[in-house]
C-alpha positions in Angstrom: 0.0 0.0 0.0 1.5 3.3 -1.0 1.8 6.3 1.2 -1.0 8.2 -0.6 -3.3 5.2 -0.4 -2.7 4.9 3.4 -3.5 8.6 3.8 -6.7 8.3 1.8 -7.7 5.2 3.8 -7.2 7.0 7.1 -9.1 10.0 6.0 -12.0 7.9 4.9 -12.0 6.1 8.3 -12.0 9.4 10.1 -15.1 10.5 8.1 -16.9 7.2 8.9 -16.1 7.6 12.6 -17.3 11.2 12.6 -20.7 10.0 11.1 -21.0 7.3 13.8 -20.1 9.9 16.4 -22.9 12.2 15.2 -25.4 9.4 15.4 -24.2 8.6 18.9 -25.0 12.2 19.9 -28.4 12.0 18.3 -29.2 8.7 20.2 -28.0 10.3 23.4 -30.3 13.3 22.9 -33.3 11.2 21.9 -32.7 8.9 24.9 -32.5 11.9 27.3 -35.8 13.3 25.9 -37.5 9.9 26.1 -36.4 9.6 29.7 -37.8 13.1 30.6 -41.1 12.3 28.8 -41.3 9.0 30.6 -40.8 10.8 33.9 -43.5 13.3 33.0 -45.8 10.4 32.1 -45.0 8.7 35.3 -46.0 11.6 37.5 -49.0 12.5 35.4 -52.1 11.2 37.1 -55.5 11.1 35.5 -57.8 10.5 38.5 -60.8 9.1 36.8 -62.2 8.5 33.4 -65.7 7.5 32.2 -66.4 4.2 30.8 -69.9 3.6 29.5 -70.7 -0.1 29.7 -74.2 -1.4 29.2 -75.7 2.1 29.7 -74.0 2.6 33.1 -71.2 5.0 33.9 -68.3 3.3 35.6 -65.5 5.3 37.1 -62.1 3.6 37.1 -58.8 4.7 38.5 -56.3 5.1 35.6 -53.0 6.2 36.9 -51.3 2.7 36.9 -51.2 2.3 33.1 -49.6 5.7 32.8 -47.1 5.0 35.5 -46.1 1.7 33.9 -45.8 3.4 30.5 -43.7 6.1 32.2 -41.4 3.6 33.8 -40.9 1.7 30.5 -40.1 5.0 28.8 -37.7 6.0 31.5 -35.9 2.6 31.2 -35.8 2.9 27.4 -34.5 6.5 27.6 -31.8 5.6 30.0 -30.7 2.6 27.8 -30.7 4.7 24.7 -28.7 7.5 26.4 -26.2 4.9 27.7 -25.8 3.4 24.2 -25.2 6.8 22.8 -22.6 7.7 25.3 -20.7 4.4 24.8 -20.8 4.9 21.0 -19.4 8.5 21.5 -16.6 7.3 23.7 -15.7 4.4 21.3 -15.8 6.7 18.2 -13.7 9.4 20.0 -11.0 6.8 20.7 -11.1 5.5 17.1 -10.9 9.0 15.7 -8.0 9.8 18.0 -6.2 6.6 16.9 -6.6 7.4 13.2 -5.6 11.1 13.7 -2.4 9.9 15.5 -1.6 7.6 12.6 -2.0 10.5 10.2 0.2 12.7 12.3 2.9 10.0 12.5 2.8 9.5 8.8 3.4 13.3 8.3 6.3 13.5 10.7 8.1 10.2 10.3 9.8 8.2 7.5 11.2 4.7 7.3 15.0 4.3 7.4 16.2 3.0 4.0 18.6 0.6 5.6 16.9 -0.9 8.7 13.2 0.0 7.9 12.4 1.5 11.4 10.2 4.6 11.8 12.3 7.7 12.5 11.6 11.4 12.5 12.0 13.2 9.2 14.3 15.9 10.6 16.8 13.4 11.9 20.2 13.7 10.2 21.0 9.9 10.7 19.1 6.8 11.8 19.4 6.4 15.6 19.1 2.6 15.2 21.6 1.8 12.5 23.5 5.0 12.0 22.9 5.5 8.3 23.1 9.1 7.2 19.9 10.5 5.7 19.8 12.8 2.6 16.5 14.6 3.3 17.6 16.3 6.6 
């Protein structure tokens, strides 16, 4: 793989990771909003509602279905928020790794004699002692 191909590959990987990172932030925000809405649903109490059955009005307490729905929304929101945070952390480490590889490619070269990575500005290879022309 040539030097230009490696650079293009790393740049493409950085773009992919940035897109995943963006989707991680979106899932974090959606999860947070879902958890807040679940909490609002949990604390919202509708005291009674009318049910007409066979011509008679029956009053039923209706807070439990809302509370259950609220608890489920809170759990789903917390899970989605956690998944988003984990995705953001993973993508940030991947992005840093690829950026570091690009930085190293810009500041280092391989020694023509021993093949080890050395700084471009070094007048000679510190491993084998070969003088370098590009310094």
